[in-house]
PLY file of the C-alpha trace (Angstrom):
ply
format ascii 1.0
element vertex 327
property float x
property float y
property float z
element edge 326
property int vertex1
property int vertex2
end_header
100.30 97.85 17.33
98.67 96.65 14.16
98.86 98.24 10.66
95.89 100.39 11.33
97.11 101.72 14.47
100.43 102.61 12.80
98.40 104.66 10.14
96.45 106.53 12.65
99.57 107.40 14.76
101.34 108.55 11.79
98.48 110.69 10.65
98.35 112.30 14.11
102.25 112.89 14.20
102.21 114.34 10.62
99.25 116.65 11.44
100.92 118.00 14.74
104.25 118.53 13.05
102.76 120.40 10.11
100.91 122.74 12.57
104.26 123.37 14.42
103.91 121.36 17.39
107.07 119.83 18.62
106.69 116.18 20.10
108.43 115.59 23.26
108.35 111.77 22.86
108.51 109.69 19.76
105.51 107.59 20.52
102.28 108.75 22.21
101.08 107.29 25.52
98.06 104.84 25.43
95.09 106.38 27.38
92.38 103.92 26.59
92.09 100.88 24.63
88.64 99.27 24.30
86.52 97.88 21.38
84.77 101.24 21.34
87.61 103.67 21.85
91.32 103.91 21.20
92.87 107.16 22.70
96.64 108.04 22.96
98.15 111.20 24.25
100.95 113.21 22.50
103.16 115.27 24.94
103.97 118.29 22.75
105.53 121.87 23.26
102.06 123.20 23.49
100.76 120.72 26.15
98.98 117.45 25.77
97.00 116.42 22.46
94.70 113.54 22.29
94.21 111.29 19.35
90.99 109.24 19.45
89.71 106.58 17.21
86.20 104.88 17.23
84.45 102.38 15.07
82.99 103.73 11.92
79.31 103.55 13.09
79.97 105.76 16.13
82.59 108.15 14.40
80.42 111.27 14.46
82.04 112.59 17.48
84.43 115.23 15.92
81.58 116.59 13.73
79.19 116.73 16.69
81.86 118.43 18.81
82.78 120.83 16.12
79.06 121.72 15.62
78.56 122.41 19.31
81.63 124.45 19.51
81.08 126.54 16.36
77.29 127.12 16.46
76.38 126.78 20.19
79.73 127.82 21.79
79.64 124.81 23.98
81.94 123.78 26.69
83.53 120.97 24.36
87.10 120.21 23.33
88.80 122.05 20.52
89.19 119.82 17.56
92.50 120.25 15.87
91.93 117.87 12.75
89.85 114.91 11.99
90.35 112.06 9.54
87.10 110.60 8.16
88.73 107.59 6.55
90.51 106.57 9.55
87.75 107.50 11.88
89.96 109.41 14.16
90.54 113.05 15.41
92.96 115.25 17.26
91.67 117.43 20.25
93.36 119.60 22.80
93.66 118.82 26.48
90.94 120.39 28.62
91.69 119.21 32.03
91.22 115.96 34.27
88.02 113.99 34.81
85.62 115.22 37.39
85.45 111.67 38.80
89.02 111.70 39.99
88.26 114.97 41.83
85.13 113.78 43.48
86.83 110.46 44.52
89.26 112.58 46.61
86.61 115.09 47.90
83.10 114.78 46.84
82.28 118.51 45.83
78.48 118.67 45.30
78.74 122.24 44.17
81.03 121.36 41.40
78.95 118.36 40.16
75.66 120.53 40.32
77.49 123.20 38.39
78.45 120.72 35.75
74.86 119.39 35.43
73.36 122.79 35.07
75.74 123.61 32.51
75.01 120.62 30.65
71.18 121.36 30.83
71.87 124.81 29.59
73.48 123.24 26.43
70.63 120.89 26.03
68.32 123.99 25.94
70.39 125.97 23.51
70.17 123.00 21.03
66.30 122.26 21.28
65.30 124.23 18.21
68.21 123.03 16.05
67.81 119.31 16.49
67.44 118.96 12.79
71.07 119.94 12.19
72.05 116.97 14.05
69.49 114.57 12.64
70.84 115.56 9.21
74.38 114.77 10.42
73.22 111.04 11.15
72.66 111.43 14.90
69.91 108.78 15.75
66.36 109.86 16.25
65.22 108.40 19.72
62.47 110.72 20.41
59.57 109.44 22.70
57.17 108.83 19.68
59.79 106.45 18.23
60.86 104.59 21.46
58.05 101.84 21.53
58.89 100.83 18.07
62.64 100.82 18.53
62.14 98.73 21.75
59.82 96.22 19.84
62.45 96.06 17.01
65.33 95.31 19.52
63.14 92.49 21.10
62.90 90.76 17.67
66.79 90.30 17.74
66.36 87.08 19.83
69.55 85.34 19.01
71.46 88.41 20.26
69.51 88.72 23.26
69.86 85.02 24.24
73.65 85.12 23.50
73.76 88.12 25.85
72.20 86.14 28.76
68.23 86.40 28.40
66.19 83.55 28.39
63.19 83.19 25.92
60.81 83.32 28.78
62.29 86.66 29.99
62.13 88.02 26.39
58.52 87.14 26.29
58.13 88.96 29.64
59.78 92.02 28.06
57.52 92.02 25.13
54.44 92.03 27.40
55.80 95.41 28.53
55.45 97.01 25.19
52.25 98.69 26.19
53.88 100.06 29.40
56.54 101.68 27.03
54.02 103.50 25.13
52.18 104.51 28.18
55.25 105.98 29.85
56.20 107.78 26.60
52.72 109.29 26.33
52.80 110.58 29.91
56.21 112.12 29.43
55.31 113.57 26.23
52.48 115.55 27.88
55.04 117.67 29.59
56.33 120.99 27.83
59.92 119.63 27.88
61.39 119.70 24.52
63.51 116.88 23.13
67.09 117.59 22.48
70.52 116.14 22.21
71.07 113.38 24.87
74.52 112.17 25.66
74.50 108.37 26.50
77.46 108.63 28.63
76.81 111.88 30.48
78.48 111.27 33.74
81.40 112.59 35.93
84.00 110.77 34.14
83.37 112.46 30.86
83.13 115.88 32.65
86.72 117.38 32.72
87.79 120.09 34.80
90.71 122.56 34.19
92.68 122.61 37.51
93.68 126.19 36.93
90.48 128.06 35.89
87.95 125.40 37.08
86.37 125.56 33.59
84.14 122.56 32.76
84.25 120.66 29.45
82.16 117.89 28.23
83.76 114.95 26.12
82.78 111.58 24.45
80.07 113.06 22.51
80.16 110.33 19.57
76.96 108.61 20.86
74.83 111.47 21.04
71.06 110.94 20.20
67.97 113.14 19.97
65.78 112.21 22.72
64.37 113.35 26.06
66.78 115.54 27.96
66.12 113.87 31.26
67.51 110.65 30.12
71.19 111.96 30.29
70.52 113.36 33.74
69.00 109.97 35.06
72.12 108.28 33.77
74.39 110.68 35.45
72.60 110.29 38.81
72.90 106.35 38.34
76.59 106.68 37.88
76.91 108.96 40.90
75.09 106.26 43.05
77.34 103.64 41.50
80.76 105.47 41.98
80.23 107.61 45.08
77.96 105.65 47.19
75.06 108.04 47.08
71.49 106.89 47.82
68.04 108.38 47.32
67.84 109.42 50.91
71.16 111.65 50.85
70.93 115.46 50.99
73.43 115.44 48.34
71.38 113.28 46.01
68.53 115.90 46.59
70.73 118.72 45.52
71.88 116.75 42.48
68.02 116.32 41.46
67.47 120.15 42.08
70.47 120.82 39.65
68.85 118.56 37.16
65.49 120.48 37.21
66.86 123.95 37.76
66.78 125.20 34.08
63.41 123.77 33.68
61.64 125.59 36.62
60.59 128.41 34.19
58.52 126.18 31.99
56.87 123.71 34.61
55.95 123.42 38.31
58.65 121.71 40.53
55.82 119.08 41.32
55.24 118.17 37.73
58.96 118.35 36.89
59.63 115.65 39.73
56.96 113.51 38.24
58.23 113.94 34.79
61.81 112.95 36.13
60.29 109.88 37.91
58.77 108.81 34.58
61.94 109.36 32.67
63.70 107.38 35.25
61.51 104.43 34.33
61.92 104.82 30.83
65.62 105.22 31.07
66.07 101.46 31.02
64.53 101.35 27.42
66.97 104.31 26.44
69.97 102.38 28.24
68.96 99.12 26.27
69.09 101.15 22.80
72.35 102.76 23.79
74.10 99.25 24.60
72.68 97.67 21.52
73.89 100.61 19.27
77.55 100.23 20.84
77.29 96.32 20.50
76.18 96.62 16.83
79.25 99.20 16.10
81.91 97.22 17.68
80.70 93.89 16.35
77.96 91.83 18.23
80.10 88.62 18.86
83.16 90.75 19.78
81.46 92.97 22.33
79.37 89.98 23.91
82.69 88.09 24.45
84.17 91.02 26.05
81.22 92.19 28.35
78.47 89.70 28.17
75.25 90.89 30.06
75.61 94.64 29.48
72.39 94.65 27.22
70.63 92.08 29.41
71.30 94.22 32.55
69.74 97.24 30.94
66.58 95.30 30.28
66.53 94.22 33.83
66.97 97.67 35.06
63.76 98.68 32.93
61.71 95.60 34.23
62.84 96.43 37.80
61.68 100.09 37.42
58.47 99.07 35.90
57.86 96.74 38.98
58.68 99.38 41.44
56.17 101.88 39.74
53.41 99.35 40.08
54.03 98.82 43.69
53.99 102.53 44.47
0 1
1 2
2 3
3 4
4 5
5 6
6 7
7 8
8 9
9 10
10 11
11 12
12 13
13 14
14 15
15 16
16 17
17 18
18 19
19 20
20 21
21 22
22 23
23 24
24 25
25 26
26 27
27 28
28 29
29 30
30 31
31 32
32 33
33 34
34 35
35 36
36 37
37 38
38 39
39 40
40 41
41 42
42 43
43 44
44 45
45 46
46 47
47 48
48 49
49 50
50 51
51 52
52 53
53 54
54 55
55 56
56 57
57 58
58 59
59 60
60 61
61 62
62 63
63 64
64 65
65 66
66 67
67 68
68 69
69 70
70 71
71 72
72 73
73 74
74 75
75 76
76 77
77 78
78 79
79 80
80 81
81 82
82 83
83 84
84 85
85 86
86 87
87 88
88 89
89 90
90 91
91 92
92 93
93 94
94 95
95 96
96 97
97 98
98 99
99 100
100 101
101 102
102 103
103 104
104 105
105 106
106 107
107 108
108 109
109 110
110 111
111 112
112 113
113 114
114 115
115 116
116 117
117 118
118 119
119 120
120 121
121 122
122 123
123 124
124 125
125 126
126 127
127 128
128 129
129 130
130 131
131 132
132 133
133 134
134 135
135 136
136 137
137 138
138 139
139 140
140 141
141 142
142 143
143 144
144 145
145 146
146 147
147 148
148 149
149 150
150 151
151 152
152 153
153 154
154 155
155 156
156 157
157 158
158 159
159 160
160 161
161 162
162 163
163 164
164 165
165 166
166 167
167 168
168 169
169 170
170 171
171 172
172 173
173 174
174 175
175 176
176 177
177 178
178 179
179 180
180 181
181 182
182 183
183 184
184 185
185 186
186 187
187 188
188 189
189 190
190 191
191 192
192 193
193 194
194 195
195 196
196 197
197 198
198 199
199 200
200 201
201 202
202 203
203 204
204 205
205 206
206 207
207 208
208 209
209 210
210 211
211 212
212 213
213 214
214 215
215 216
216 217
217 218
218 219
219 220
220 221
221 222
222 223
223 224
224 225
225 226
226 227
227 228
228 229
229 230
230 231
231 232
232 233
233 234
234 235
235 236
236 237
237 238
238 239
239 240
240 241
241 242
242 243
243 244
244 245
245 246
246 247
247 248
248 249
249 250
250 251
251 252
252 253
253 254
254 255
255 256
256 257
257 258
258 259
259 260
260 261
261 262
262 263
263 264
264 265
265 266
266 267
267 268
268 269
269 270
270 271
271 272
272 273
273 274
274 275
275 276
276 277
277 278
278 279
279 280
280 281
281 282
282 283
283 284
284 285
285 286
286 287
287 288
288 289
289 290
290 291
291 292
292 293
293 294
294 295
295 296
296 297
297 298
298 299
299 300
300 301
301 302
302 303
303 304
304 305
305 306
306 307
307 308
308 309
309 310
310 311
311 312
312 313
313 314
314 315
315 316
316 317
317 318
318 319
319 320
320 321
321 322
322 323
323 324
324 325
325 326
């Protein structure tokens, strides 16, 4: 444990003791230790309390979470306190990851309920995105995506270091008109842009085992963009971790859950087409998310830790474009 870690732990302990918590153990238990997130758990007289620290450039999580809780009564953790200088905060325990539950018994109804609850939250925020933009949440709305994509491709040294060749980068540059084209198609649908969680998936959805209440966590990398990007990412993770395929009845039910809260503004046929278009553009969104994380953690450090994440996101986009042309 380095000096900064000691300062963070001491702050957390001092806050909890000042609020009347009794600590069951002298030191908290480490839950997660990565370049982008350090999480420990205090065992207290009032249950588990989690202390999370992130890099400065993605340290908006407590403010975003508090705003969602206070203004939108969202299903997010209760923030006890946060320390802007140390980029950390304390929050109450809200259950266990949905992924753990689904690994033992894949409950389609429970995952669908979580998806529908998240899209309801996105709906609640659509007319208040400026509140989040003013807070510093990135603006990745569709009219900005082509330029953001183009800017990222200019970072050739970083892209090459992550595993892309110059010829591959040139091919990606040739797809700039495709990005613009698909953004224009998606923008034509009456689906308002809102908060999008880069890591919306079953491991960041917690379930209270007693009440079955659902809570969304890990909101520090929220952006303002097209709502379907969160949902496409969630389904991608469901395929990866639970072996689902496009042909499964379960997968069809998840798609229905993604679209359910939009049925009052557009036909099912058009929503399915919009979702397919968002699925193509999701690779661009994922590229930006990976680069943002890389920049926040330190480019060299993150590349050495997980080289190829950025390159793989680009390849996802290229594969989606190729598949779209073959249809």
